N, C-alpha and C positions, 0 to 999 in steps of 0.2 A: 717678829724680832722686837726686842726692847732696846731702844737707844736711850742711854742715860747721859744727859748733858750736865756737866759740872762746871761751874764758874760763871754761868749767866746771871745777870742781875739787872734790875730796873727795866728800862725799855728794851734792852737786848734780850732779856729772858722772855719778855712779853711778845716781842716780834718773832723770836725763835719758835715759841709755841704755836703762834699763828701760822708760820711758814710750814711747819711740819703738819699741822692740822689741815691746811689747804692742800697738802700733798698726800692726803689719805691716812694720816696717822691719828690714832686715838691719843688723847692727852691724859696721862695719869694724874689724877688730882693729888696735890700735896696739901695736907691739912696743917694749917699753922694756928696754934693757939697761944695767946698771950693773956695772962691774968690782968685784971683791971688795973692793978698798980704797976704794970710794966711800963717802962719809959721808952720802949722801942718804938721808933717811928716807922710807919708802914707806907710803902709807895703804892702797893696794890691793895686797897682796902678789902676787895672782894675775896682775897686769899685767906682771910682770917676765918676761924671757925669757933664753935662753942666748945665748952668743956665736955659736953655729952658726945659731940662728934669726935673729938680727939680720943676719947676713951674707947670708941669703937674701932680704932686703928690697931691692927695687929703689930705694926712696927712703929715705935715711937722713940724719938731722940731729943735730948735737951738742946736747944738752940738759943744762945744768949739769955734773954729773960723769959723765954717761953719754951714750947714744945712743937716739933714738927712730926707728922706721921703720914703713913701710907696704908691703904687697905689692900690686903692680900688678893681679894677677889678682883680688884681692878687691874692687877698686873699679871695674873696667872696665864691668861691667854697669850700674852706677848712673850713671856719667858718660855712658854711651851711651843712657841713658833706658830701659833694659829693666827695671830694678828700682828700688825706693826703698831708700836706705841712709843711715845716720848715721855720720859720722866726727867724733870729738872731737879737738881739738888745742890747742896753746898758741901764743903769739907766735913761738916758735922755729920753728914749721912754716909761717909765713905765706908764705915764698917759694914753697913747694910749692903752697899753696892758691891763690896768684896764678897759678901756671902752669896749674892745673886750670881756673880761671875763664877764663883766656885761651883755652884750647883747647875747653872744653865749656860755655861760659857759659849756654846755655839750659837745661842740666840740672844746674846748680850753684846752691845757695843758701847763701851764706856768712852765718852768723848770729853776732852778737856777744852773748854772755851777760854782761850788766852786773851785777856784784856790787859794791856800794859798799864803801868801805874798812873801815867799822865792821863790817859783816856778814862780810867776808872775814877780818878779824882774829879775830872771835869764833869763827867756824867753824873756822879753822885751829888756834886754841889748844885747841879741844876734841879734836882728833885728832892733833896733832903736838906732840911733846915738845921737840925740838931748837929752841932759839931761833934758831940760824943758819938752819935750814930755814924757820921761820916768817917771818923777815925776807926770805928769798929769795922766798917766795911772795907776800908783800905787795908787794915791789918789782915782781914780774912783773905783778901786778894793776894797779899804777900805770902801768906801761909800756903795758899794753893799753888803759887808759882814755885815755891821751894819744894812742895810735895811732888810736883811734876818732875823737877830736876832730880830729886832723890829716888823716885819710884816710877820711872817712865814706863816700865813693863806693865804697870797697872792699867794704863790707858791704851785703847785700841787706836785712837786717832786724836790729833790736835787740830783745832780750827782757831783762826786769829781774827780779832776785831779791833779796829781803831776808831775812836770817837771822831777825829778829823784826819782824814788821810785816804789813801787808795784802798785800804782794807776796811771799808765801811760796811753798811748793811747789805748792799748788793753783792759785794765780794763774799760776805759771810754766807749768803744764799747759795752762791756757786759752790762753796766748800760743803755746804749741807747736801747739795745735789748728789754727790758721790756716796754719801751715807744713805740717802734715801734710795738710790739705785741699788746699793748693796742689799738693803733690807727687802726690797721688792723682788730681788733675784735669789733670796734665801731659799735653800732647798730643804730646810729642816722643819717644814710645815707638818704638824700633826693634827689630824681632825679630832673632833669630839669622839668619845667612846661610842661604839655602836649600841643602840638600844632597841632596834627593831625586832621583828619576829622571825627573820630568816636565820640560817645557820651562821654561827660566828665563832671566833677564837677568843678564849679567855686568857689574858696575859697576867702572869704572876711575877712580880719583880720587887726589888727593894728601891725605894725612892732615892736612895743615895746613888743609884746607878742611872738616874734619869739622863744624864749627859750622854750616855752610851745607848741606852734602851730607846729613848724617844726618836732619835734619827732612824733606828732600825724599824720602828713601828711606822714612821712616816713613809719609808720606802715601801713597806708592805701595803700600806693604804693606797699608795699610788698605783700599785699593781691590782687594786680592787678588792683586797681582803677586808672582810668585816671583822673589826677588832674591838673588844671591850677591855678596858684597863682602868685601874683605880687611879683617879686623878689626885688623890690625896686631900681633897676638900670634901669633908663629910657634912651632910646637911641634916643631922639630927640623930635621935636615938634609933631610928629604923634603918640605919646604915647597914648593920650586920644582916638584916633581913634581905635587903637589896643585894648585898654581896653573895649571900647564899643562893638567892634566886638566879643571879647571873652565872654563878659557878655550876649549879645543877642543870641549867639549860644549855650550856655551851656544847659545841660540837667537837672542839679540840682545845687542849690545855697546853699553853706555851709557857714554860718555866725558864726564867733567866737565872742561872746559877752563878753566884759570885761570892767573894769574901763577905760582902754586906748581906746578901740574901740568905746565906747559910746561918747567919746570926739573927735573922728576922723572925720574930714570933708569928707575925702576920703571914709571911710566906709559908712557914711550916704549917700553919693552920689551914691554908689553902691546899697544900699538898695532902694533908690528912683528909680534907674534905673530898678531894678528887679521887682518893683511893677507893671510896665507896661507889664510885661511878664507873661505868664501862666507857670511858672517854679516851680517845687516842691522845697520847701525850708526847711532847717533844721537850727535851732538855737542851737549852742553849747555854753553853759554858762560856762565860765571859772571862774567866780565869781558871786556875787549877784548884780553887778552893772546893771542899767537899762538905756535904751535909752530915749530920750524925749518922753513924754506921747503919742503923735500921732504915733510915730514909734512903741512903745510897743504894742499899740492896734492892729496894723497890724501884729506884730510878734506872738502874742498869737494865731493866726489862724493856726500856723504851729507847727510841733513837736519841742519840746525843750529837749535837752539832757544836763544834769547837770554833768560836768566833776568832780565835787567835791563830787559826790555820788558814791555808789558802782556800779560796773559793767557798768560804763559809756561807756567805749570803746566798749564793746559788744553791747550795745544799739545803739551806733552811727553806727556801721557796719551794723546792721539790718535795719537801717533807710535809707541806701544808695541804690540807684536804681541799680539792677543787670546789666542793660544795660550799666552802666558806668564802668564796670569791664571787664578786658581782659578774 
């Protein structure tokens, strides 16, 4: 699970990262780049990066006088449910966080860290000298408070911190404990694709359907089924060679049919590839969308499981070959 903490700043952000890390979470590195002529005052000097490092980030956003970025490879295991990780961010990153929630909602927890105006100003003045930077941070805090009021549905949880009061750091840790417990009890864990030499299932699906497909694969893996699926992160020009190898050597072909997959050229290419092989196939219908007529004629020869009907998961498991199971 990926916990995204929005609103943390200065010592609260630093303490929050340490608390989650002490509880077994990976910390997603946030790259902050400021040009040499930037007047932004930094509290955590170690959080700055070079221009070369920011250019390696797949996700980049302008922040005040600089740029903040994230590396895709650092968050993919968390959004896929394989690990627990913490990402901290500001209102400037919200568009990115919305995209993550839309794609991986079951494995995302977007948390608003509320710091009242008095506490934020007191804390900021202890660590920041520039009045311009102080006012900028106070303004950002106000924007985030208004955002929460206007769009509460965006956040999964709110936690509260006071600089001087009963809701200090210890109380914040107690609030974090429920989030940490939720993450550790998350049942949407999906393992890495199977790459061994035993018999396995090749999964064909559209990445737009990951929110539905990944939990199904996770459940099958818990039953012991060996599954290979495309993670969507391709490591070079030899990717198509690997894809062809995994397809040609699979024992069973599991196709997830949906509005998105029927329009996917990659999915159709995998179907065309499996046509040449004598491999048992199963079509899992996520909705009532259909492939082009020629493909549909071919797919009707094989068992179809309709996930929007009763006992679909039970029927799917009965359709899988025993030899693909540990």
